[in-house]
C-alpha positions in Angstrom: -2.2 2.0 30.2 -0.8 5.3 28.9 1.3 3.5 26.4 -1.7 1.6 24.9 -3.6 4.9 24.5 -0.7 6.5 22.7 -0.4 3.4 20.4 -4.1 3.7 19.6 -3.8 7.4 18.7 -0.7 6.7 16.5 -2.6 3.9 14.6 -5.6 6.2 14.1 -3.3 9.0 12.8 -1.5 6.7 10.4 -4.8 5.4 9.1 -6.1 8.9 8.5 -3.1 9.8 6.4 -4.0 7.3 3.7 -6.1 8.5 0.7 -8.8 6.4 -0.9 -8.8 6.2 -4.7 -11.0 4.4 -7.2 -8.8 2.3 -9.5 -10.2 0.9 -12.7 -8.1 -2.0 -14.1 -8.8 -4.9 -16.3 -9.8 -8.3 -14.9 -6.6 -9.8 -16.3 -4.4 -7.2 -14.5 -6.4 -7.7 -11.3 -5.8 -11.5 -11.5 -2.1 -11.0 -12.1 -1.9 -8.7 -9.2 -3.9 -11.0 -7.0 -1.5 -13.9 -7.8 1.5 -11.8 -7.2 0.1 -10.5 -3.9 -0.6 -14.0 -2.8 3.0 -15.0 -3.6 4.3 -12.1 -1.5 1.8 -12.7 1.4 0.1 -9.3 0.8 -3.4 -8.1 0.2 -4.1 -6.9 -3.3 -4.3 -3.3 -1.9 -1.0 -3.9 -0.1 0.6 -5.2 -3.3 -0.5 -2.2 -5.3 0.7 0.2 -2.7 4.1 -1.6 -2.5 4.5 -1.5 -6.3 3.6 2.2 -6.5 6.0 3.0 -3.7 8.8 1.1 -5.4 8.1 2.9 -8.7 8.2 6.3 -7.0 11.5 5.5 -5.2 13.0 4.3 -8.5 11.9 7.5 -10.3 13.3 9.7 -7.5 16.6 7.9 -7.6 16.9 8.5 -11.4 16.4 12.2 -10.8 19.3 12.4 -8.3 
């Protein structure tokens, strides 16, 4: 039982670390992202987060 409680706490802490932002994008871009997300078996939010993470990694690697 202790392991389960620890897991629940870890999940809650990880969830709290995420920031919520309002993103205004065109319907066309939304549809493109939705299609891409579906191809990659991700939610649209997950796809946006993935793409932003990859862009940040790429930028950091250029600076090194």
